[in-house]
C-alpha positions as CSV (number, residue, x, y, z in Angstrom):
1,S,79.0,114.4,102.9
2,W,75.8,112.5,103.8
3,S,73.5,114.6,101.0
4,A,75.7,116.8,98.8
5,T,77.3,114.9,96.2
6,I,81.4,115.4,96.0
7,F,80.8,117.8,93.5
8,E,78.4,120.2,95.4
9,T,81.0,119.8,98.3
10,L,84.1,120.2,96.3
11,R,82.1,123.6,94.6
12,T,81.8,125.0,98.2
13,P,84.7,127.5,99.2
14,N,86.9,125.7,101.9
15,R,90.5,127.0,102.3
16,A,91.3,124.8,104.9
17,L,90.4,121.7,102.9
18,V,92.3,122.9,100.1
19,L,95.4,123.4,102.5
20,V,95.2,119.9,103.9
21,F,94.5,118.0,101.0
22,A,97.7,120.0,98.9
23,G,99.8,119.7,102.2
24,T,99.2,115.7,102.6
25,L,99.5,114.9,98.9
26,T,103.0,117.2,98.7
27,S,104.1,115.2,101.6
28,L,103.0,111.7,100.6
29,F,104.9,112.4,97.0
30,L,108.0,114.1,99.3
31,V,108.2,110.6,101.3
32,L,107.5,108.3,98.6
33,A,109.9,110.0,95.9
34,V,112.8,111.7,97.7
35,P,115.1,108.6,98.5
36,A,117.0,110.3,101.8
37,L,113.2,110.9,103.4
38,R,112.3,107.2,102.1
39,D,114.9,105.8,104.2
40,L,114.4,108.0,106.9
41,F,110.8,106.6,107.4
42,R,112.1,103.2,105.8
43,F,109.7,103.0,103.1
44,A,110.7,100.9,100.4
45,P,110.3,102.6,96.6
46,V,106.2,101.7,95.8
47,P,105.8,100.6,92.0
48,F,103.4,102.6,90.0
49,I,100.8,99.6,89.5
50,D,100.6,99.9,93.0
51,L,99.7,103.6,93.5
52,A,97.4,103.2,90.3
53,I,95.4,100.0,92.5
54,C,95.4,102.3,95.5
55,A,94.2,105.2,93.4
56,G,91.5,103.4,92.0
57,A,90.2,101.8,95.2
58,G,89.8,105.3,96.5
59,G,88.1,106.0,93.6
60,L,85.6,103.0,93.9
61,S,85.3,103.8,97.4
62,I,83.7,107.4,96.7
63,L,81.9,106.4,93.5
64,W,79.9,103.4,95.3
65,F,79.1,106.4,98.2
66,E,77.9,108.3,95.7
67,I,75.5,105.7,94.0
68,Y,74.5,105.2,97.5
69,K,73.6,108.9,98.1
70,Y,71.4,108.9,94.8
71,W,69.7,106.0,94.9
72,S,68.6,106.8,98.7
73,R,67.3,110.5,97.7
74,K,65.6,108.9,94.3
75,R,63.8,106.4,96.7
76,G,62.8,109.6,99.2
77,N,64.9,107.5,101.9
78,G,67.3,110.8,102.5
79,V,70.3,109.9,103.7
């Protein structure tokens, strides 16, 4: 959302978002963790450090946008 914070967005009930998020995480976990599925898609095992880097990059991308929205609201520009 361009105006609501991530916490406000997550507090709003949204069944579709929960289902899509859960389905995506489950599918990703299965494809990366189950050798038969990993071989089917020709993926190599992913080291934990690589997963941690990806999670950190995702978190930072959300953080900078939340800071930008806060700063814009503070200046009165709106987003």
